[in-house]
N, C-alpha and C positions, 0 to 999 in steps of 0.2 A: 406521624406528625399531617396536620394538613397540610394541601399544595397552595403553599401562597408565591404567586408570579416573581414578586420584588426576590422571592431568597430564593426557588429552584428553578431557574432560566439556568442553558446554559446560550451560550453565546455564539453564534454560527458564523464559522472561518469561512464560511462558502461568497466568492463576489456577490454584491446585492445586487439584485434584476437580471445576472448573467443567467443564462440558459444553455444549463449543465447536458440540453441533447441534442446540440447541435455541433457538429463535423469541427472536429479539429483534436487536437491532441493533449492532453494530462497527464502530467508528472502525480502518483500515486504511492503514498506511503501510511501502511498498515500493521502496528501495532498488536504485540500477544498483548494480551492480558496481564497484567501488573509485571511487564517486559521479562515476562517467564521461555528463560532458552525452552523453547522445543523443538526448533526446527534446522538444527544442527551444531555445528562449532567452526570455527576459524582458525586453521590451524596454517603456519605459515605462509598468509595473508589468500590464502584458499578459502574456501567452505564448504565443508563437509559436512551434506546433506546426510539429516537423520531420516528414517523410516515417516515422520510426519510431514519434516520438509519435501517428500519428495509428491508425499498427497498432495502440498500446498503446490508445487509447481506443477501436476496433473489435473489439479483444476484449476489453477489461473489459465492454463492452454487450453483447457477444454471449453475457458468463455468465448472460444472462433466456434465449436462445435452449435451453442446458444446465439449466439450473436454476430451473424454471419458480414453484418455492417461494421464489426472493429477489427482493428489492424493491432498486432502485440507488436511490441517496441522492448527495449530493453528490460532485461526485470532483472534483478538481484534477491534471493532469498537468503537472510542474514542469521542468527539463534535465536532474535526475537522482534523478528518486523521483516518486512519485505518493500522492497522500492519494484516500481515498474510502470512502465511508460503504457498508457491506452490510448489508440486513434479511433476514430470515430471517422468513419468516410464519409464522402459526398454520397452513397448508397441510404443512408442513415436516414435522411429526409425524406426520402421516400417510401420510405419502408416503416415507420413510428416504431420504432423500437424505442427498448429504455432507455431511459439514462445514465448517465454513471452514480449515480447514489443508488439506485435500484441494481444494478449490474457491482456492482464493490456488495451492496448487500448481500446478493442471491450468491457469489462468491463466499462469502465469510463466512452464511451458515452452511454450504455444502461442506463448506474445505472443513467446519469444524464439526459439522454432526460423521465425518468419516473419521477426523482423526478421536471422537469422545468415544466412538464404537471401538476404533483399537484400546482407547484409553481405560473400557468396561465402567465412561461416566457417561452418567446421561445429563443435559442441560447446564456443564460446565461450559462455562466462558472460557473461550481460545483467544478471542479477538476481545483487545480493548473493544470499547464504543467506538463509536465515530471510525474517521482517519482520515488524513492531510490529503490537500490538493492542489496541484500548482497550474496553472492554466500555461501551455507552452505556445507561445506569442509568433517565436521567429526561430530560425534555423540556426542563430546564430544560443540560444537558449537550449534545444534540441540538443546542441554538440555539449556543451557546457552540460545540462543532465546526464546525458549518455555516459560520459567521461566520469561522473561524481557517481552515477552507478554499478558503472566496469570496475571502478577503483577502489570500491567499500569496503571491500573483504581488506586489503592491504591498508586501508586507515579504521581499523575497529577498536584500535586500544585505542585511538582520540575518537572514535563517532561518539555524539549526543549524546546515543542509545545505549553503549555501553553502560554495563552494571556495576564498573570500577570509574568511572568518570563524574570526576567529583561534580559538574555544573547536572545542573532540572532542563529536561530536552523541556523550551519555550513550545514546542507542536512544531516548528517548522524550519525547513532544513535550510542550511547554510551551506549553499553551495558552492563562497568565495572564502568555506575552509580551505579546500586545496585549490581550486582553479577561478579564475578573471574570468565573470562574466559581460 
C-alpha cells in the first residue's frame, strides 16, 4: 500500500514543544513486542528475572558508561515491560549529549541485539515501537512514581500490562491506581 499521510500517521505522545534534551527527570515505560513475557516472572510479589531480564538490567545500568550526564533512579523489570526513572543532570547542557529519545533507542537496540543473539534470532523485535514517558515535574510526583515502580510486582495481577487483565492498555500509566499523587 502506498504511503498516505491521512491514514499512515502516528500521533506523538511527546509533549509538543518540550525539549527532551534538557536537565530533568523522566519516568519511562517500555513494553516488549506483543507484550511477550521475556524478562522473568512474578512470584509472591517479587520479580524473578530470566536471563533476558538480566541482560535488560545490565544494559540499563550500562547507560551510565555511555552517558555520564545521566543518573538512574528506580527501575523495575517486569515480565513484559520495564519502568524506570532517568535523570538528566545539569552537566548535560554543557556536554551536548543525546536526548531521551536517542538514549532509549540505543538501549532498546543494544539489549535486543544481545537477547536475539541468545535466542539465535536476527532482526526479531524484542521491544514494541516507541515508549511511554512522563516528565517528572516535582518532588511529590517523583515520590509517587518511585512508589509505583517499587510496588509494581505486588500489583502485578491488577497491572494494566498483565496478560489476563481484561482492560486494554491505553499507553498511559495510572499512578493513581494505588497511590494518590
